[in-house]
C-alpha positions in Angstrom: 0.0 0.1 0.1 1.3 3.5 -0.8 1.2 6.4 1.5 -0.4 9.6 0.0 2.2 12.4 -0.6 0.2 14.5 1.9 0.4 12.0 4.7 3.8 11.4 4.1 4.8 14.9 4.1 2.9 15.5 7.2 4.8 12.7 8.9 8.2 13.9 7.7 7.4 17.6 8.9 6.6 16.2 12.0 9.6 14.1 12.5 12.0 17.0 11.1 10.5 19.2 13.6 11.3 16.8 16.5 14.8 16.3 15.0 15.6 20.0 14.8 14.5 20.7 18.4 16.3 17.6 19.7 19.4 19.0 18.3 18.9 22.1 19.4 18.5 20.9 23.1 21.8 19.0 22.6 23.6 22.2 21.5 21.9 24.5 24.2 25.0 24.5 26.5 27.3 25.8 23.5 28.1 29.2 23.7 26.6 30.1 20.3 23.2 29.2 19.1 22.3 26.4 16.8 21.4 29.1 14.0 24.8 30.8 14.5 26.4 27.1 14.4 24.6 26.6 10.9 25.8 30.0 9.7 29.5 28.8 10.8 28.8 25.7 8.7 27.8 27.8 5.6 31.2 29.6 5.8 33.2 26.1 6.2 34.4 26.0 2.4 35.4 29.6 2.1 34.0 33.3 2.1 30.6 34.0 1.4 28.4 37.0 0.5 26.2 38.3 2.9 23.1 38.1 0.3 24.2 34.4 -0.4 24.3 33.7 3.4 20.5 35.3 4.0 19.1 33.4 1.0 20.7 30.0 1.9 19.2 30.5 5.8 15.8 31.7 4.6 16.3 34.9 6.3 16.4 38.7 5.3 19.7 40.6 4.9 19.2 42.7 8.3 18.7 39.5 10.2 21.9 37.9 8.7 23.8 41.0 9.2 22.6 40.9 13.1 24.0 37.1 12.9 27.3 38.0 11.5 27.7 40.8 13.8 27.5 38.8 16.8 29.8 36.3 15.2 32.2 38.8 14.5 32.0 40.5 17.7 33.1 37.1 19.3 36.0 36.6 17.0 34.2 33.7 14.9 34.1 35.4 11.7 35.6 38.1 9.8 34.1 40.5 7.3 35.7 41.2 3.9 35.2 42.4 0.5 34.6 40.7 -2.7 37.5 41.0 -5.2 35.3 41.7 -8.2 33.0 44.1 -6.4 34.2 46.0 -3.7 30.6 47.1 -2.5 29.9 43.4 -1.6 30.4 42.5 1.8 31.6 38.8 2.5 31.9 36.6 5.7 34.8 34.3 6.4 35.4 31.9 9.4 38.4 32.7 11.7 40.2 29.9 13.2 38.4 30.4 16.4 35.3 29.9 14.3 36.5 26.8 12.8 37.2 25.4 16.3 33.8 26.4 17.3 32.3 24.7 14.5 34.0 21.5 14.8 33.2 21.4 18.6 29.4 21.9 17.7 29.4 19.4 15.1 31.4 16.7 17.4 28.9 17.2 20.1 26.0 16.6 17.7 27.4 13.6 15.8 28.5 12.3 19.2 24.6 12.3 20.4 23.4 10.8 17.2 26.1 8.0 17.2 25.0 7.2 20.7 21.4 7.2 19.5 22.2 5.0 16.4 23.9 2.6 18.9 20.4 2.0 20.6 19.0 1.0 17.1 19.2 -2.6 15.8 21.2 -3.3 12.7 18.0 -3.3 10.5 17.0 -0.1 11.9 20.4 1.7 11.2 20.2 0.2 7.7 16.9 1.5 7.0 18.1 4.9 8.0 21.2 4.6 5.9 18.9 3.6 2.8 16.6 6.3 3.4 19.6 9.0 3.3 19.8 9.1 -0.5 16.2 9.8 -0.8 16.2 12.7 1.6 19.4 14.1 -0.1 17.3 14.0 -3.4 14.1 15.3 -1.9 16.0 18.6 -0.2 18.5 19.2 -3.0 17.3 22.1 -5.1 16.7 21.1 -9.0 
């Protein structure tokens, strides 16, 4: 029996909400918010334009600017300029930002690994089998 798309969407929405909230709680003792950690992750592979970061995170530019201001104040990112257009502001990870990102990621991965250890081999295999479909579902066309 096939599950209707709307029912599957509702179940996935509920599960994703629970997952996100759980991971936020796991990171609650970090010195930065989970949203700020996510921004650091967006900068992992090099400097990014502020407008790109805002679009990626689904926020307006002033909201992203406020996030970057806090991260810059804490020494986790630094602002720069785009070489092709000096009007464009970029943000890049600092060494401290890279360390904070690694620590936050290690904490989440450790938590998830503990949870996976409680599953059966079959349950872990089912999660692993679902990952390519989830990647396809959330990758822009």
